[in-house]
C-alpha positions, 0 to 999 in steps of 0.5 A, a space after each residue: 085794575 090790571 094793565 100791561 103798560 109801556 114805561 119805556 120804548 123798546 122790544 117786547 120785554 118793555 111790556 110790564 104788569 101793573 095795577 091801577 085804580 079803577 077809573 070813574 065814568 064821567 059825562 057820557 062815559 062808561 066803565 067796561 070790564 074787558 073780556 078780551 083784547 086783540 093784538 094788532 101790528 099797531 101795538 108793537 109799533 106803539 111799543 117801539 115808539 114808531 107810531 104816528 100817534 105819540 103817547 105819554 109814558 107810562 102808556 097802556 097799548 091795545 086798540 080793540 076789545 070786547 066786554 061788559 059795562 059795569 058802571 055808567 056816568 051821567 048821559 051815557 046811552 048804554 046801560 050797565 050789563 050791556 055787552 059791547 065792543 069797541 075800537 080805541 081812538 089812536 091817541 088813548 088806546 088802553 085795551 091791554 087791561 082788565 077795565 077801560 073807560 070809554 065814551 058810550 057813543 063810540 061803543 057797539 053792541 056785541 054781536 050775540 052770535 059771537 064770543 067775546 074773544 071772537 068779537 075782539 078778534 074782528 073789531 079793528 080788523 073788520 073795521 079796517 077791512 070794511 073802510 078799505 074795501 067799501 068806503 075807500 076802494 068802493 069795490 064792486 061785484 065783478 071786479 078783481 082785487 089783490 089783497 097783500 097779506 091775506 092770512 093775517 088779521 086785517 087781510 083775512 077779513 078783507 078776503 072774506 068781505 071781497 068774496 062776499 061782495 062778489 069780487 074775484 079775489 087774489 091774495 098773497 101769503 106763504 104757501 103753507 097758508 094757501 089752503 087757509 086762504 081758499 077756505 076764506 074765499 080766495 080764487 088765486 093764492 100767490 106765494 109772495 116770496 119771489 113773485 112778480 105780480 106785474 107778470 102774474 097779474 097786471 089786470 087787477 081793478 083794485 088792491 088792498 096792501 095790509 103789509 107795506 114796505 117791500 110789497 108796495 111796488 108789487 101792489 101797484 104792478 098788479 093793477 091794470 090801468 086806471 086801478 086803485 090801491 089802498 094801503 094801511 101799513 105805509 104810514 099816515 099817507 098813501 105811498 106815491 104811486 110808482 106809475 102815473 095811470 093808478 091811484 094811491 089811497 089811504 083809508 081813514 079808519 075813524 071810530 063811530 058806533 055807526 061803523 061798528 054797527 056796519 061790522 056787526 051787519 056784515 057778520 049777520 049777513 054772512 060776510 065774515 066768520 071769525 079768523 083763526 084765533 090764538 088765546 093768551 092771558 094778558 100776562 103773556 102780552 110779551 109773548 104775544 108781541 114776539 109772535 105778532 112782530 115776527 109777521 107770520 101770525 095766521 089770523 089773530 092773537 087775543 089776550 084775556 085778562 
């Protein structure tokens, strides 16, 4: 099978094409022929050796995919020929490949209305947004939420879901992405460059920070007393709140079929539409990482083997 692997940590150029034997499914496992895999910020953090999970080298990165089961081991509960999508455990990853060995019980059935490319673009981003807004922030209709990095993959899914849930949605992005944000359901778009979110807002019930680093202080400032903020780009734990009257949270984005089925249900109920997608061949993973790491990708990059 074809893979793009990391043999040493470093810049995008360390991604290297390689051939590996096709794995054989064991008990409860299936072999999936990958039709599409998306690029996530976690991928280039892994490539640089900055990931929280440590991986022995050589390592195949990639955390979500869509494809077709081509072989099944004993006890697998999905058949050969089933179209599926999955979000890889952080300790294994391996979606930058033509095939992947996966536990059958962790796979979801691919949404019939979406292509493999669209499904891959939504998998981890949708799961992360759903866990943050519903399971962590417990966002309710009528509340006001700030989403930092609203034009990105996770941020765009969060914007759509918050709008679907009946919240008033504020999101940050560069000014040239504001029309795109409004198409997704944003009520107020803010150019993050030079914005004082405490002065502009300060009345948000909740906030979801998909950027981290320099945005954290503004995220807390945007909240009203008693507000809560969720962070997915600030490490394994939530950053310490900069004020005593708000709560800082770190979503636990665990993998399960039940959660993937919830992602599919949201799609079927109109909560999400696929983001803007740039499709690239798997062999162009170096270029894909250059674009992703620059931090200004609108929507998602998806790799096709």
